[in-house]
C-alpha positions as CSV (number, residue, x, y, z in Angstrom):
1,M,13.0,-36.3,43.7
2,S,15.4,-35.8,46.6
3,I,16.2,-32.6,48.3
4,D,19.7,-32.7,46.8
5,N,18.3,-33.0,43.3
6,I,16.0,-30.1,43.9
7,S,18.7,-27.9,45.1
8,K,20.9,-28.8,42.2
9,S,18.2,-28.1,39.6
10,T,17.0,-24.8,41.1
11,P,19.8,-22.5,39.8
12,A,19.6,-23.8,36.2
13,S,15.8,-23.5,36.3
14,T,16.0,-20.0,37.7
15,A,18.5,-19.0,35.1
16,R,16.1,-20.2,32.3
17,Q,13.3,-18.2,33.8
18,R,15.4,-15.1,33.8
19,D,16.6,-15.7,30.3
20,P,14.2,-13.6,28.0
21,S,15.0,-15.7,25.0
22,H,14.1,-18.9,26.8
23,Y,10.9,-17.3,28.2
24,Y,9.9,-16.1,24.8
25,R,10.3,-19.5,23.3
26,E,8.1,-21.0,26.0
27,T,5.4,-18.5,25.2
28,S,5.5,-18.8,21.4
29,R,6.6,-22.4,20.5
30,G,4.7,-25.6,20.4
31,L,1.4,-24.0,21.4
32,Y,-0.7,-25.6,18.6
33,W,-2.1,-29.2,18.8
34,D,-3.6,-31.6,16.4
35,P,-7.4,-31.4,16.7
36,T,-9.3,-34.6,17.5
37,Y,-12.8,-33.4,18.4
38,V,-13.1,-31.9,14.9
39,N,-11.2,-33.0,11.8
40,Q,-8.3,-31.1,10.2
41,E,-10.5,-29.9,7.3
42,Q,-13.0,-28.3,9.8
43,A,-10.3,-26.6,11.8
44,Y,-8.3,-25.5,8.7
45,P,-10.5,-25.4,5.6
46,K,-8.5,-26.4,2.6
47,K,-9.1,-23.1,0.8
48,Y,-7.3,-21.2,3.5
49,T,-5.1,-23.7,5.4
50,P,-1.3,-23.5,4.9
51,Q,-1.2,-27.3,5.0
52,S,-2.8,-27.2,1.5
53,T,-1.0,-24.1,0.4
54,R,1.7,-24.0,-2.2
55,I,4.3,-23.3,0.5
56,R,5.9,-26.3,2.2
57,A,7.8,-26.5,5.5
58,K,8.7,-29.4,7.8
59,N,8.5,-27.5,11.1
60,W,6.4,-24.3,11.4
61,D,7.8,-23.8,14.9
62,E,11.2,-22.8,13.5
63,W,10.0,-19.3,12.7
64,E,10.8,-16.8,15.4
65,D,9.8,-13.2,15.7
66,P,13.2,-11.4,15.6
67,F,11.8,-8.7,18.0
68,R,10.7,-11.3,20.5
69,M,8.0,-8.9,21.6
70,F,6.0,-9.5,24.8
71,Y,2.6,-7.8,25.2
72,R,3.7,-5.8,28.2
73,E,6.6,-4.2,26.3
74,Y,4.4,-3.7,23.2
75,V,1.8,-1.7,25.3
76,R,4.6,0.4,26.9
77,I,6.2,1.3,23.6
78,Q,3.0,2.1,21.8
79,A,1.7,4.2,24.6
80,K,4.8,6.3,24.5
81,K,4.4,6.8,20.8
82,E,0.7,7.8,21.1
83,M,1.4,10.3,23.9
84,S,4.2,11.9,21.8
85,Y,2.1,12.0,18.6
86,H,-1.1,13.4,20.2
87,S,0.9,16.1,22.1
88,I,2.2,17.3,18.7
89,A,-1.2,17.0,17.2
90,D,-2.7,19.1,20.0
91,S,-0.1,21.7,19.5
92,N,-0.8,21.9,15.7
93,Q,-4.5,22.4,16.5
94,R,-3.9,25.0,19.2
95,F,-1.7,27.2,17.0
96,D,-3.8,27.0,13.9
97,V,-1.0,25.4,11.8
98,V,-3.5,24.3,9.2
99,N,-3.7,27.7,7.7
100,N,0.0,27.7,6.8
101,I,-0.4,24.6,4.6
102,E,0.0,25.0,0.9
103,R,-3.6,24.9,-0.6
104,R,-2.8,22.3,-3.3
105,W,-1.4,19.9,-0.7
106,I,-4.6,20.1,1.3
107,E,-6.5,19.1,-1.8
108,G,-4.3,16.1,-2.2
109,M,-5.1,15.0,1.4
110,K,-8.6,14.3,0.3
111,L,-7.2,11.5,-1.9
112,Y,-4.4,10.4,0.3
113,M,-6.1,10.1,3.7
114,C,-9.3,8.6,2.2
115,A,-7.3,5.8,0.7
116,L,-4.8,5.4,3.6
117,S,-7.4,5.3,6.4
118,N,-9.5,2.6,4.7
119,T,-6.5,0.4,3.7
120,E,-4.9,0.7,7.2
121,N,-8.1,-0.5,8.8
122,F,-8.5,-3.3,6.2
123,S,-4.9,-4.3,6.8
124,A,-5.9,-5.2,10.4
125,N,-8.2,-7.8,9.0
126,L,-5.4,-9.1,6.7
127,M,-3.1,-9.5,9.7
128,M,-5.7,-11.4,11.7
129,R,-6.2,-13.7,8.7
130,M,-2.4,-14.4,8.7
131,A,-2.6,-15.1,12.5
132,R,-5.5,-17.5,11.9
133,F,-4.2,-19.6,9.1
134,I,-0.4,-19.7,9.3
135,P,0.5,-22.6,11.6
136,S,3.2,-20.9,13.6
137,P,2.4,-19.6,17.1
138,S,5.3,-17.1,17.0
139,F,4.1,-15.8,13.6
140,S,0.5,-15.6,14.8
141,Q,1.6,-13.5,17.8
142,A,3.6,-11.1,15.7
143,A,0.7,-10.8,13.2
144,M,-1.7,-9.9,16.0
145,Y,0.6,-7.1,17.2
146,Q,0.7,-5.8,13.6
147,A,-3.1,-6.0,13.5
148,I,-3.3,-3.7,16.5
149,D,-0.8,-1.4,14.8
150,E,-3.0,-1.1,11.8
151,V,-6.0,-0.2,14.0
152,R,-3.9,2.5,15.6
153,H,-2.8,3.9,12.2
154,G,-6.3,3.9,10.8
155,Q,-7.6,5.8,13.9
156,N,-4.8,8.4,13.6
157,D,-5.6,8.8,9.9
158,V,-9.3,9.6,10.8
159,N,-8.0,12.0,13.5
160,Y,-5.9,13.8,10.9
161,M,-9.0,14.1,8.6
162,R,-11.1,15.5,11.4
163,W,-8.4,18.1,12.1
164,L,-8.5,19.2,8.4
165,G,-12.3,19.1,8.5
166,K,-12.4,21.7,11.2
167,H,-10.9,24.2,8.8
168,H,-11.8,23.0,5.3
169,G,-14.9,21.5,3.6
170,G,-15.3,18.6,1.3
171,L,-14.0,15.7,3.5
172,D,-17.3,14.2,4.9
173,D,-17.8,11.5,2.2
174,W,-14.4,9.8,2.5
175,M,-15.9,6.4,3.1
176,T,-18.2,6.6,0.1
177,W,-15.3,7.8,-2.1
178,F,-13.3,4.7,-1.3
179,Q,-16.2,2.4,-2.0
180,R,-17.1,4.0,-5.4
181,H,-14.9,6.7,-6.7
182,W,-12.8,5.7,-9.7
183,L,-9.6,7.0,-8.2
184,M,-9.8,4.6,-5.3
185,Q,-10.6,1.3,-7.1
186,T,-6.9,0.3,-7.7
187,A,-6.4,0.2,-4.0
188,R,-9.7,-1.6,-3.3
189,V,-9.2,-4.4,-5.8
190,G,-5.7,-5.0,-4.6
191,F,-6.6,-5.3,-0.9
192,E,-9.7,-7.4,-1.6
193,N,-7.8,-9.9,-3.7
194,L,-5.3,-10.2,-0.9
195,F,-7.9,-10.9,1.7
196,A,-9.3,-13.8,-0.4
197,G,-5.8,-15.2,-1.2
198,D,-3.2,-17.5,0.3
199,P,-2.1,-16.3,3.8
200,F,1.6,-16.8,2.8
201,E,1.0,-14.7,-0.3
202,M,-0.1,-12.0,2.2
203,V,3.2,-12.2,3.9
204,I,5.0,-11.6,0.6
205,A,2.7,-8.8,-0.6
206,V,2.1,-6.9,2.7
207,N,5.3,-7.4,4.7
208,A,8.0,-8.3,2.2
209,V,7.0,-6.0,-0.7
210,F,4.7,-3.2,0.6
211,E,6.1,-2.7,4.1
212,A,9.8,-3.3,3.2
213,G,9.7,-1.8,-0.3
214,W,7.2,1.1,-0.3
215,T,6.7,2.5,3.1
216,N,9.8,4.6,3.0
217,L,8.4,6.4,0.0
218,L,5.0,6.8,1.7
219,F,6.1,7.5,5.2
220,V,9.5,9.2,4.8
221,A,9.7,10.8,1.4
222,N,6.1,12.0,1.4
223,P,6.3,13.5,4.9
224,A,9.4,15.4,3.8
225,V,7.4,16.9,0.9
226,A,4.5,17.6,3.3
227,V,6.7,19.6,5.7
228,A,8.1,21.6,2.8
229,N,4.5,22.6,2.0
230,G,3.7,23.6,5.5
231,D,2.0,20.4,6.8
232,I,4.0,19.6,9.9
233,M,1.1,17.6,11.3
234,F,1.2,15.2,8.4
235,G,5.0,14.8,8.7
236,Q,4.7,13.7,12.3
237,H,1.6,11.6,11.6
238,Q,3.4,9.5,9.0
239,L,6.6,9.2,10.9
240,T,4.8,7.7,14.0
241,T,3.3,5.2,11.6
242,Q,6.7,4.4,10.1
243,T,8.1,3.6,13.6
244,D,5.9,0.5,13.6
245,E,7.0,-0.6,10.1
246,T,10.3,-1.8,11.4
247,R,8.6,-4.7,13.1
248,H,6.3,-5.4,10.1
249,I,9.3,-5.4,7.8
250,A,11.1,-7.9,10.1
251,I,8.1,-10.3,9.8
252,G,8.3,-10.1,6.0
253,M,12.1,-10.5,5.7
254,T,12.3,-13.5,8.1
255,G,9.1,-14.9,6.6
256,I,10.3,-14.9,3.1
257,K,13.7,-16.2,4.2
258,M,12.0,-19.1,6.0
259,M,10.0,-20.0,2.9
260,L,13.0,-20.0,0.6
261,E,15.1,-22.1,3.0
262,A,12.3,-24.5,4.0
263,D,11.9,-26.3,0.6
264,E,13.4,-25.6,-2.8
265,R,9.9,-26.1,-4.3
266,N,8.9,-22.9,-2.6
267,I,11.3,-20.8,-4.6
268,P,9.3,-20.4,-7.8
269,V,6.1,-19.8,-5.8
270,V,7.8,-17.0,-3.7
271,Q,9.2,-15.5,-6.9
272,E,5.8,-15.5,-8.6
273,W,4.2,-13.7,-5.7
274,F,7.2,-11.3,-5.5
275,D,6.9,-10.4,-9.1
276,K,3.2,-10.1,-9.0
277,W,3.0,-7.8,-6.0
278,S,6.0,-5.7,-6.9
279,W,4.1,-4.7,-10.0
280,L,0.7,-4.3,-8.4
281,L,2.1,-2.2,-5.6
282,H,3.8,-0.1,-8.2
283,R,0.2,0.6,-9.3
284,I,-1.4,0.8,-5.8
285,V,1.3,2.8,-4.1
286,G,3.7,4.1,-6.7
287,G,1.1,5.9,-8.8
288,P,-0.4,7.9,-6.0
289,T,3.0,8.7,-4.4
290,S,4.3,10.0,-7.7
291,I,1.6,12.7,-8.0
292,F,2.1,13.8,-4.3
293,I,5.8,14.2,-4.6
294,D,5.7,15.7,-8.1
295,Y,2.4,17.7,-8.2
296,F,0.5,18.1,-5.0
297,G,3.8,19.2,-3.4
298,K,4.0,22.6,-5.0
299,N,7.3,23.3,-3.2
300,K,9.6,20.7,-4.6
301,L,12.2,18.7,-2.7
302,M,12.9,15.8,-5.1
303,S,11.3,14.2,-8.1
304,Y,9.4,10.9,-7.7
305,K,11.9,9.3,-10.0
306,E,14.7,10.3,-7.7
307,A,12.8,9.2,-4.6
308,F,12.1,5.8,-6.3
309,Q,15.8,5.4,-7.2
310,H,16.9,6.1,-3.6
311,Y,14.2,4.5,-1.4
312,Y,13.1,1.6,-3.6
313,L,16.0,0.6,-5.8
314,Q,19.0,1.4,-3.6
315,N,17.5,0.9,-0.1
316,Y,15.2,-2.0,-0.8
317,I,15.9,-4.0,-4.0
318,E,19.7,-3.9,-3.9
319,G,19.8,-5.0,-0.2
320,L,17.1,-7.6,-0.6
321,I,18.7,-9.4,-3.5
322,Q,22.1,-9.2,-1.8
323,D,20.6,-11.0,1.3
324,L,18.2,-13.4,-0.4
325,G,19.7,-13.8,-3.9
326,P,21.9,-16.7,-2.6
327,L,18.6,-18.5,-1.6
328,G,17.2,-18.1,-5.1
329,L,15.3,-14.8,-5.1
330,K,15.7,-12.7,-8.2
331,P,14.9,-9.0,-8.8
332,P,11.2,-8.3,-9.7
333,Q,10.5,-9.6,-13.2
334,F,9.0,-6.2,-14.2
335,L,11.5,-3.9,-12.6
336,K,12.5,-2.4,-15.9
337,N,8.9,-1.7,-16.8
338,M,8.6,0.2,-13.5
339,I,11.7,2.2,-14.1
340,D,10.7,3.1,-17.7
341,E,7.2,4.0,-16.7
342,N,8.4,6.3,-14.0
343,E,9.6,8.7,-16.7
344,I,5.9,9.6,-17.4
345,Y,4.0,8.1,-14.4
346,S,3.1,11.3,-12.4
347,H,2.6,13.3,-15.6
348,A,0.2,10.8,-17.2
349,L,-1.9,10.7,-14.0
350,W,-2.1,14.4,-13.5
351,K,-3.1,15.0,-17.1
352,N,-5.8,12.3,-16.7
353,M,-7.1,13.9,-13.6
354,Y,-7.1,17.3,-15.1
355,E,-9.2,16.0,-18.1
356,G,-11.7,14.5,-15.6
357,K,-11.7,17.4,-13.1
358,Q,-15.4,17.8,-13.2
359,V,-15.8,14.4,-11.5
360,N,-12.8,14.7,-9.1
361,I,-13.1,15.0,-5.4
362,H,-10.3,17.4,-5.2
363,Q,-9.3,20.6,-7.0
364,I,-6.7,20.2,-9.7
365,E,-4.8,22.9,-11.6
366,A,-2.3,23.2,-14.4
367,P,1.4,23.2,-13.4
368,D,2.8,26.7,-13.7
369,H,5.7,27.5,-16.0
370,A,8.3,27.2,-13.2
371,E,7.0,23.7,-12.4
372,R,7.1,22.8,-16.1
373,A,10.7,23.9,-16.3
374,W,11.5,21.8,-13.3
375,F,9.8,18.8,-14.8
376,E,11.7,19.2,-18.1
377,E,14.9,19.1,-16.1
378,K,14.0,16.0,-14.1
379,Y,12.1,14.1,-16.8
380,P,13.5,14.2,-20.3
381,R,10.2,13.1,-21.9
382,F,8.0,15.7,-20.2
383,K,8.4,18.5,-22.8
384,Q,7.7,16.4,-25.8
385,T,4.9,14.2,-24.4
386,Y,3.0,16.6,-22.0
387,G,4.2,20.1,-22.8
388,P,1.8,20.5,-25.8
389,F,-1.2,19.6,-23.6
390,W,-0.4,22.2,-21.0
391,D,0.3,24.8,-23.7
392,A,-3.2,24.1,-25.0
393,V,-4.6,24.6,-21.5
394,D,-2.8,28.0,-21.4
395,E,-4.5,28.9,-24.7
396,G,-7.9,28.2,-23.2
397,E,-8.8,25.0,-25.1
398,A,-11.6,22.9,-23.6
399,L,-9.9,19.7,-22.8
400,D,-12.4,18.1,-20.4
401,L,-13.4,14.5,-21.1
402,N,-17.1,13.6,-21.1
403,T,-16.6,9.9,-21.1
404,T,-14.6,7.3,-19.1
405,F,-11.3,5.8,-20.2
406,L,-11.0,2.0,-20.7
407,H,-9.7,0.5,-17.4
408,C,-7.4,-2.3,-16.8
409,K,-9.1,-5.6,-16.0
410,V,-6.5,-6.5,-13.3
411,C,-5.5,-3.3,-11.5
412,Q,-8.5,-1.0,-12.5
413,F,-6.1,1.7,-13.7
414,P,-7.2,3.8,-16.7
415,L,-5.4,3.0,-19.9
416,L,-3.6,6.3,-20.1
417,F,0.1,5.6,-20.8
418,V,1.9,6.4,-24.0
419,D,5.3,5.5,-25.6
420,A,8.1,7.8,-26.6
421,D,6.2,8.6,-29.8
422,N,3.1,9.5,-27.9
423,R,1.2,6.4,-29.0
424,P,-1.1,4.7,-26.5
425,T,0.4,1.6,-24.8
426,M,-2.0,-1.1,-23.8
427,D,-2.6,-4.9,-24.1
428,S,-5.6,-7.1,-24.6
429,Q,-6.7,-10.7,-24.7
430,M,-9.7,-12.7,-25.7
431,Y,-10.9,-14.9,-22.8
432,M,-14.1,-16.9,-22.6
433,G,-15.5,-15.1,-25.6
434,K,-14.9,-11.6,-24.2
435,M,-12.1,-9.1,-24.9
436,H,-10.3,-7.9,-21.8
437,Y,-8.0,-4.8,-21.8
438,F,-4.9,-4.3,-19.7
439,C,-2.8,-1.2,-18.9
440,S,0.4,-3.1,-19.4
441,S,2.0,-6.5,-20.3
442,P,2.7,-7.1,-16.5
443,C,-1.0,-6.9,-15.8
444,K,-1.8,-9.2,-18.6
445,W,0.7,-11.7,-17.2
446,I,-1.0,-11.4,-13.8
447,F,-4.4,-12.0,-15.4
448,N,-3.2,-15.3,-16.9
449,L,-2.0,-16.5,-13.5
450,E,-5.7,-16.6,-12.3
451,P,-8.0,-15.5,-15.1
452,G,-11.1,-16.7,-13.2
453,K,-10.4,-14.2,-10.4
454,Y,-10.6,-11.2,-12.7
455,T,-13.3,-12.0,-15.3
456,S,-16.1,-11.3,-12.9
457,L,-14.7,-7.9,-11.9
458,L,-16.4,-4.9,-13.5
459,T,-14.2,-2.0,-14.4
460,Q,-15.5,1.6,-14.2
461,D,-16.1,1.8,-17.9
462,E,-18.0,-1.5,-17.8
463,I,-20.2,-0.2,-15.0
464,F,-21.3,2.7,-17.2
465,A,-21.4,0.8,-20.5
466,G,-23.6,-1.8,-19.0
467,G,-26.1,0.7,-17.8
468,L,-25.6,-0.1,-14.1
469,V,-25.0,3.6,-13.5
470,K,-26.5,6.1,-16.0
471,P,-24.6,9.2,-17.1
472,D,-26.8,11.6,-15.1
473,E,-26.2,9.5,-12.0
474,M,-22.4,9.6,-12.3
475,T,-21.6,12.4,-9.9
476,G,-24.0,11.0,-7.3
477,F,-22.5,7.5,-7.7
478,W,-19.0,8.9,-7.1
479,A,-20.3,11.3,-4.3
480,V,-18.6,14.2,-6.0
481,D,-21.1,16.8,-4.8
482,G,-20.0,16.3,-1.2
483,A,-16.5,17.3,-2.2
484,N,-17.7,20.7,-3.3
485,N,-17.0,19.6,-6.9
486,G,-13.3,19.9,-6.3
487,V,-13.4,23.5,-5.1
488,L,-11.5,24.3,-1.9
489,S,-13.6,25.7,0.9
490,R,-12.0,27.4,3.9
491,K,-14.4,27.7,6.9
C-alpha cells in the first residue's frame, strides 16, 4: 500500500475506532468458529445446543445487547452501586434501625430472604448456562454480566440476613430450609426444571417473564411495604437489585423479539413457553408476594390485587402485547385464571400456614379485626370464604392440621384453593397407572407438555406417605427446631 493510500485510509479507520457502536460490534460479533478438532456434537451436545433446539434462526450474530456494555463500564457502574448500598447498610446497623421494624415483617423475612438468596445464587448458574449454549457472542457477554449481577444480589441477600441475625434468632438454618422445607419447594422445582431445560426457554422464563413481569412487584411494591413497616434497609436492598433488572429485562425483550422475527415456526414455541412460565411464576413469585403485601406487612399500603393490576397487568402485559402482538405473541393463556385466583390467593395461603403453624419456620398470627375489615373492602370474597375460619380462631377452636395436604405434581403447591361456594378446586389425571393431582387446570396442562419430567418428582405428601420421612422425624427433616418453632426471639 502506498503512502497516499495509508494517509487516505487513516481518518476513516480512526473514526471507526472512536465510534463506540463500531467498537462494540468488533468485540461481540463473529467471535465463534466452527470446530474441527472436535465434532459439533462434542462441542454442543444435542440435549443442550441451540442448533437442535426448537428455536430457529439464520444468523445468531444479529442479536445485539441494547446496552452495548463494556466490562470497564460495567465495573464502574456496579462499584458505585455497591458503595452506595453498603454506606446505607452501615448506617442502618450503626443506628440500630432493626429494632424499629414491625415484628411480623421480620418473621416474613425468614421466608423471603431464604428463598431469594438461594434463587439469586442459582440464577447465576442459569445465566452461565445461557452464555454457554446460545450461539451468539453478544448474547453470551450480556448473560455473563447478568451472572455476575446475580452473584452480587445473592451476597447482598446473605448480608441482609446476617444483619437481622445480629438482633433476632431463628435464621441459622436458611440453607437447609430451602433444601427441605415444604414452603420452599415451589421455588426449588421451578428453578431446577429451568436449569435442565432449553437455554432459549430460560430467556423466556427468566428475562422475558420473571425479570420483566414480576420484579417490579418483588423489588418495587414489596420494598414500599417494607419501608411502611420500618424496614428501610430492605427497601434500599431491593432497590439496588432492581437497578440491575433494567439490563436483564432488555435481554429478555430483545431476545423474545429476535425469536419471533427469526422464523414463523418459532411463534408457537415462544407462546408455549410464555404461557407456561407466566403461570409457574404466578406460583413461584405471585404467591409469596401476595402474603408479604397483604399479611406480613401489617401497615397496609395497597392490596396484592391492586399491586398486580398496576405492576403486572398495566405496566407489563399491556405494553408487552402492544409491542410484540404484531409479531404473533398473545396474552398468557391462563391470565384470567391468575386474575380470578388473586381474589383469594393471599388468604388461602395465610390460612394454610396458620393451620400448619407448628411446622413453620416463622411465627404466624390471626389477622386482627381492623385487618379483616380492610380485607373485606379490598377482596369481596374474603368475608364469606375466610371470615368464618378466623371467627373460629377467635373462639379458641383448635384448627391445627396434623397431616399434610395433597400437593400439586407440577408446582409442588398444596391443594388449598376453593371456589366461590367454598368447594375445593383441584384437578387430577391417571398417567402410567398412577393418579397425579394438580392445584389447577394450568398445572395439568403443563404436566401434559412433558409428563415424563414430573412423574419421578416426589411431592411432600408422597415423601411422608411413602415412609421416606416418618411422622416423628418431620420437624427435624424440615429443620423447624432451629427456627425456634416460629417464635420470635430478640437478642
